[in-house]
C-alpha positions, 0 to 999 in steps of 0.5 A, spaced: 460 459 373 460 462 380 462 458 386 458 460 393 463 460 398 461 456 404 459 460 410 463 459 416 464 463 423 471 465 424 470 464 431 467 457 431 472 455 426 478 457 431 475 454 437 474 447 433 481 448 431 484 450 438 480 444 441 478 449 447 473 447 452 467 452 453 470 454 460 477 455 457 473 460 451 470 464 457 476 464 461 480 467 455 475 472 453 474 474 460 482 475 461 482 479 454 477 484 456 477 485 463 485 486 462 484 491 457 479 495 461 483 495 467 490 495 464 491 502 465 489 502 472 493 496 474 499 500 470 499 506 474 498 502 481 504 498 480 509 503 477 507 508 483 508 502 488 515 500 485 517 508 487 514 507 494 517 501 495 524 505 497 520 511 500 524 511 507 531 509 504 530 515 498 527 520 503 533 519 508 538 521 503 534 527 500 531 530 506 537 531 511 533 535 516 530 528 518 537 527 522 540 531 528 547 529 531 546 525 537 548 529 544 550 526 551 544 529 554 536 528 555 531 530 550 526 536 551 519 534 553 513 533 549 510 540 552 516 544 551 517 542 544 509 543 543 510 550 545 516 551 541 513 549 535 506 552 536 510 559 537 514 558 530 507 556 526 502 560 529 505 566 533 500 570 537 495 565 536 499 559 539 495 555 543 488 557 541 483 553 538 485 551 531 492 553 533 495 547 537 500 541 536 496 535 536 502 530 537 510 530 538 514 524 535 521 522 537 523 517 532 529 515 535 537 516 536 540 521 531 533 523 528 529 529 529 523 530 533 517 531 529 511 535 531 504 535 527 498 538 526 492 538 521 491 545 517 485 547 514 488 549 508 495 545 507 493 539 510 497 535 515 503 539 517 510 536 520 515 540 524 522 537 524 525 539 530 532 538 534 530 534 540 536 537 544 535 544 543 528 545 540 531 548 534 526 548 528 529 544 522 523 544 517 516 545 517 513 541 511 506 540 508 505 533 507 501 533 501 506 537 498 511 531 499 513 527 493 512 520 496 505 523 499 503 525 491 506 518 489 502 514 495 495 518 493 496 516 486 497 509 488 491 509 493 486 514 489 489 515 482 489 523 484 482 523 485 477 524 490 478 519 495 471 516 495 471 515 487 479 514 486 479 508 492 473 504 489 476 505 482 483 502 484 480 497 489 475 494 484 481 494 478 486 490 483 480 485 484 480 484 477 487 484 477 487 478 482 482 474 477 487 476 471 492 472 475 488 466 476 485 466 469 492 467 466 495 461 470 489 457 467 491 460 460 499 459 461 498 452 464 502 447 459 498 441 456 503 436 458 510 437 460 514 435 454 521 438 454 518 443 448 512 445 452 516 446 458 521 451 455 516 455 452 512 455 458 518 457 463 524 460 459 524 467 455 527 466 448 531 472 447 533 471 440 526 470 437 522 475 434 519 481 438 512 478 438 515 472 441 519 475 446 513 480 448 509 474 448 514 470 453 515 476 457 507 476 458 506 469 460 513 467 463 514 473 467 507 473 469 508 466 472 514 467 476 511 473 479 504 470 480 504 468 488 508 474 490 503 479 485 497 475 489 499 477 496 501 484 494 494 485 491 490 481 496 494 486 502 492 492 497 485 491 497 485 490 504 485 498 504 479 498 500 474 493 502 472 493 509 470 486 508 477 484 506 480 484 513 474 482 516 474 476 512 482 474 513 481 475 520 475 470 520 479 465 516 485 466 520 482 466 527 477 460 526 470 464 525 472 470 530 470 477 529 475 482 528 475 488 533 474 495 531 481 498 528 479 505 530 475 504 536 475 511 540 477 511 547 475 516 552 478 519 559 474 516 564 475 521 570 470 525 573 473 528 578 478 533 576 484 534 581 486 542 582 493 540 581 493 538 574 494 545 571 501 545 575 504 540 570 504 536 563 500 529 564 503 528 557 510 529 560 509 524 565 506 519 560 512 520 556 517 519 562 514 513 564 514 510 557 521 512 556 523 509 562 519 502 560 522 502 553 529 504 556 529 510 550 529 505 545 525 505 538 520 510 536 515 514 541 509 518 539 505 522 544 498 525 542 496 530 546 489 531 550 485 537 548 478 536 550 475 534 556 474 527 554 480 526 550 485 521 552 493 521 552 495 516 547 502 513 547 505 509 541 511 505 541 515 502 535 521 498 537 523 497 530 525 502 525 522 500 518 516 496 520 510 498 523 507 491 525 510 491 532 507 498 534 503 499 540 499 504 542 496 505 549 491 510 552 492 514 559 487 518 563 489 525 562 488 527 569 489 520 573 494 517 568 491 511 569 491 506 563 485 505 559 485 499 556 484 499 548 479 495 544 484 495 537 488 489 536 494 495 536 493 496 543 496 490 546 503 487 545 504 484 538 507 478 542 500 477 545 496 477 539 493 471 536 495 468 529 489 472 526 491 479 530 499 478 528 496 477 520 492 483 520 498 487 524 503 485 518 498 487 512 502 493 511 509 491 512 507 485 507 504 489 502 510 494 501 515 488 502 518 491 509 517 485 512 523 482 509 527 488 510 531 491 504 531 484 500 523 484 501 523 491 498 527 489 492 522 483 491 516 487 492 519 492 487 521 487 482 514 484 482 510 491 482 515 492 476 513 486 472 505 487 474 506 494 471 508 491 464 503 485 464 498 490 461 503 493 456 505 486 453 498 483 454 495 489 449 501 488 444 499 481 444 492 482 443 493 488 438 498 483 434 493 478 433 488 483 431 492 486 425 494 479 423 487 476 423 485 482 418 490 480 413 487 473 411 480 476 411 482 481 406 486 476 402 479 471 402 475 476 400 480 477 394 480 470 392 472 470 392 471 476 388 476 472 383 472 466 383 465 470 382 468 474 376 471 467 373 
């Protein structure tokens, strides 16, 4: 006599047994497969983000050429440092088209001045100099800097920018969905003590599978808010609609000013005596006097007829949201109003302006000082672990599901032969 087994869909049976709604079923399915698709990207972005959190602190320890001994005398002016750097880098071609320094930065007391330019072969170049003597301490191609390489992995996956940035941005957007769908999966059905312990505590003495499950669910819950903030401030750099949307919401419906609006010199009558002095030096002296020599000050030179002189001052070391950039006519030195939110003092900005300006410092945790960076580091580390622990959970369930199926076939075969 042969027994015909009742045909039952394993997925349907599992759904009836778990009592999940259609919404939960779809949510769980999307969480699984979107997580598997984006997991490797999220891991790379998170780990490179971990490393980059302490870029400034580690660079200070490993790059001594960034510092000089403070001396009781004034710095050399931008035009003097520019000339020295050009002679060092270009020799006889110094000052000719394509062989000029674009800007000189004075990072602050006890720090080397930095002359910068862009080279067609080596990319962005930085020449560290003693601001008191003009001695060249180090000429460095930024593209070869360790943290620059890490940043390119974080931002582009070391791919061409137009490709890599989109992959990272969309993967981060998926990660935001995974955080929300994960919260839906995690949410305990009730707050009985047994469920609370499972939802909020890691059972370290349990089996590997159980510990891995807790690491994914419990740690994922604890970093949820921080991970969302880091992810949202991250896609700010990848999608133009993100900063515009944040500004629109924060300002109550206003349009965000152009972040990279171009400013031109407006002088049409060029004075003859302009050749007798450096207008950049004049701007530098005036800005130094205004800010009493405090903070970081960068002067960007005007090369073309319509170029302006840009002066960027940052009163704080370690953050960028208070950085102020002002423009001056290269001939009359009259200030030309900028159009960006970074062209007015931070204190004068609206709530939306301040939020946009703080985005980068929030993203890397610098807004909270060293404590904020440590928190950002830990959140990024956990975020990087979630694709790994999630994959282990999925792989374990897949293996477990295969074993009963094999046993069921063996039982059916025995009944058929009976």
